[in-house]
Each structure stands twice: as structure tokens, then as C-alpha cells.
C-alpha positions in Angstrom: 39.0 -2.9 7.3 35.2 -3.0 7.4 33.0 -2.0 4.5 29.4 -0.9 5.1 26.2 -2.0 3.3 23.3 -1.7 5.8 21.7 1.5 7.0 21.1 2.9 10.5 19.9 6.2 11.9 22.0 8.2 14.3 21.5 11.2 16.5 24.1 13.1 14.5 22.3 12.3 11.3 19.1 13.7 12.8 20.8 16.9 13.9 22.4 17.3 10.5 19.0 16.9 8.7 17.6 19.6 10.9 20.4 21.9 9.9 21.7 22.2 13.5 25.2 23.7 13.9 27.4 21.3 15.7 30.8 21.9 17.3 33.5 19.6 18.5 36.8 19.8 20.4 39.8 18.5 18.6 43.0 17.5 20.5 44.9 17.0 17.2 43.9 20.5 16.0 45.0 22.0 19.3 48.5 20.5 18.7 48.5 21.6 15.1 47.6 25.1 16.1 51.0 25.5 17.8 52.4 25.3 14.3 49.8 27.6 12.8 50.7 30.2 15.4 54.2 30.3 14.1 55.5 33.6 12.8 56.9 31.9 9.8 54.6 32.0 6.7 53.2 28.6 6.0 51.5 27.1 3.0 48.3 25.1 3.8 46.1 22.9 1.8 42.5 22.5 3.0 40.7 19.5 1.4 37.1 20.6 1.2 34.9 23.3 -0.2 36.0 26.9 0.4 35.7 27.7 4.1 35.7 31.5 5.0 36.4 30.5 8.6 39.5 28.5 7.7 40.7 31.2 5.3 40.3 33.9 7.9 42.0 31.9 10.6 45.0 31.2 8.4 45.4 34.5 6.6 45.1 36.5 9.8 48.2 34.7 10.9 50.0 35.5 7.7 49.7 32.1 6.1 48.7 31.1 2.5 45.8 28.6 2.2 44.4 26.7 -0.8 41.2 24.7 -1.0 40.6 21.5 -3.1 37.2 19.8 -2.8 38.2 16.3 -3.7 35.0 14.7 -2.4 32.7 16.7 -4.8 35.2 16.2 -7.6 35.1 12.4 -7.1 31.3 12.4 -8.0 32.0 13.3 -11.6 30.3 10.4 -13.5 32.8 10.7 -16.4 35.4 9.2 -14.0 33.7 5.8 -13.9 35.6 3.1 -15.8 35.8 -0.7 -15.4 38.6 -2.4 -13.5 40.4 -5.6 -14.5 37.6 -7.6 -13.2 35.0 -5.7 -15.2 33.6 -4.0 -12.1 32.9 -0.2 -12.0 35.7 1.9 -10.6 37.0 5.4 -10.7 39.9 6.4 -13.0 42.4 7.4 -10.4 45.0 8.5 -12.9 42.7 10.9 -14.6 41.4 12.1 -11.2 45.0 13.0 -10.1 45.6 14.6 -13.4 42.7 17.0 -12.8 43.0 17.4 -9.0 45.8 18.1 -6.5 47.8 19.7 -9.3 50.5 21.6 -7.3 54.3 21.6 -7.3 55.9 18.9 -5.2 56.8 19.7 -1.5 54.7 22.9 -1.6 52.7 22.6 1.6 53.6 22.7 5.3 50.2 21.5 6.4 47.4 19.5 4.8 44.0 19.5 6.4 42.6 16.2 5.2 39.7 16.0 7.6 37.5 12.9 7.1 38.2 12.5 3.4 39.5 9.0 3.4 36.3 7.6 5.1 34.0 8.9 2.3 36.2 8.9 -0.8 35.8 6.0 -3.3 38.1 3.1 -2.4 40.0 3.3 -5.7 41.1 6.8 -4.9 42.2 6.6 -1.3 45.7 5.3 -1.6 46.5 7.3 -4.8 45.3 10.5 -3.1 47.4 9.9 0.1 50.4 9.1 -2.1 49.9 12.4 -3.9 49.5 14.3 -0.6 52.8 12.8 0.6 54.6 14.3 -2.4 52.9 17.7 -1.9 54.0 18.0 1.7 57.4 19.4 2.6 59.7 17.1 4.6 58.6 17.6 8.2 55.1 18.9 7.0 52.0 17.7 8.8 48.7 16.2 7.8 45.6 16.1 9.9 43.0 13.4 9.3 39.9 12.1 11.0 38.7 8.5 10.9 35.4 7.0 12.2 35.4 4.1 14.5 33.1 1.1 13.9 30.6 2.4 16.3 29.9 5.5 14.1 27.7 3.4 11.8 27.4 3.6 8.0 24.9 6.5 8.1 27.3 8.8 10.0 26.8 12.2 8.3 29.7 13.7 6.3 30.8 17.1 7.7 32.8 20.0 6.5 35.0 21.3 9.3 35.6 25.0 10.0 38.2 26.2 12.5 36.6 28.5 15.0 39.1 28.3 17.9 42.4 26.9 19.0 40.8 23.5 19.6 37.3 23.9 18.3 35.7 23.1 15.0 32.3 23.9 13.6 30.7 21.0 11.7 28.7 21.6 8.6 26.7 18.7 7.0 27.5 18.3 3.3 25.8 16.3 0.6 26.6 14.8 -2.8 26.3 16.8 -6.0 26.6 20.6 -6.4 25.2 21.0 -9.9 28.7 21.4 -11.3 29.9 17.8 -11.8 26.6 16.2 -12.6 27.0 13.7 -9.8 24.1 12.0 -8.1 22.2 13.9 -5.4 21.9 12.6 -1.8 24.3 12.3 1.1 27.9 11.0 1.2 28.0 7.6 2.8 30.7 6.3 5.1 32.5 3.9 2.8 34.7 2.0 5.3 36.1 2.0 8.8 39.9 2.0 9.2 41.3 0.4 12.3 44.7 1.6 13.7 46.7 -0.9 11.6 44.8 0.2 8.4 45.6 3.8 9.2 49.3 3.0 9.9 49.5 1.1 6.5 47.8 4.0 4.7 50.4 6.4 6.0 53.3 4.0 6.0 55.5 6.3 3.8 55.3 9.1 6.4 57.9 9.5 9.1 55.6 9.4 12.1 51.9 9.1 13.2 50.1 10.1 16.4 46.6 9.0 17.3 44.0 10.9 19.4 40.8 9.1 20.3 37.8 11.5 20.5 34.5 10.9 22.3 32.3 11.1 19.1 33.5 7.8 17.6 36.3 9.5 15.7 40.0 8.7 15.7 42.1 11.8 15.0 45.5 11.4 13.4 48.4 13.7 13.0 51.1 12.5 10.6 54.4 13.9 9.7 56.1 13.6 6.3 
């Protein structure tokens, strides 16, 4: 697993700074849509700020959808503690006490998006463990992971479903005035290779990879 420290500029970063609306095709979303088109009422967890597009897409099909913005919540400065080595870390226990507070096995689908790439290292495994417990057996989780070529300055996006295989990408930044976190952009914290991703989801029943053209690995895992 590679951690970033240097800075580079990218074309996507420039487009994000200019407020351009970007769209991307998603093969994993296209496969997940087959489940969303089910006549059965599903319960969906969308990990990001409230997305009217995602709410509309799901509710028009009779599903229930919840939003939980873990990335913004993780910027709360009161979460900072010192680990056993005396280095700053985030209090993962308190974080999970205050976030992802749902009954076990409640959700059929979790839209995790690119959360793991931007979330603080101390929270990634605890959050994935909690998501496993929140998914029903056979439930699915969709996640995106940057490849090494993306670079540490790859902008962080909020994803909105606008079609059966199409997402609109909205650039997001740190701090919303609610948690008192620092202003600025979210930085890509690390790059997971395929083995890292498999280890991250080792408690899940299956995992399927989709390699996209924009330096992103898409992953669809089943509980």
C-alpha cells in the first residue's frame, strides 16, 4: 500500500477548480443497477452528503435510502487522540459510536464510493467492519479505489447517479462549518492495490474488480 506525501497537479484537479461538471461511466454501477431495478423494496446506504439525484433514483423505484457523510464527520478535531506510540490518530471507537448507528443487517446495498481512499487510515478498517455488519447476507457494497497513476492530488468527488451506468462527479472539499474541521481539499491518503483491497474485504463472501479508464478500480463486493 502506497502512502502519498508529495504534490502534483492533474487535469481533473484543474477541471474541479473551475467548477466543471464531470461525468463518468461505471461498469460496476451498471451491474448494481440490475438489483436496483428489482421490484422488491431495498434499503440503501449512501456514504456521502445528501444527493437529491441518488435519492430520486432510488425512491422512484420504491427503495429506501439513507445518507451518512463519514468523510466530513471524520474532520471533527475533537476526534484527535494519541495512539500507543504517542502519534496523532483519530478515535475510531468514538467515531463509530457517533456514526453508522443503524441496526445490524439493515441494508441491501451500500454505496461506499471512494471513501476508503480519502478517510483517515485509523478509520478505514473499523468502518469497513461496521459496514459488513450493517449489510444483509448477500447484500452488496460498491467502492472505488484510485490506482497509483491517479497521483496524490486527485480531487475528491461526490458521485450522483444520473443513468443506468452514468455518474455525475461533484468536487468536494474539507470543512462545512459544522464540525470545525480545517478548510481545503481532501487529499488522497493512500493507494490500495488488488491484494490490499482483497484484504480489506476479506470477511466478505466475494469480490469483483472492474478497471476503469480514469485511473480508478471499481469493486463490487458481496456480504
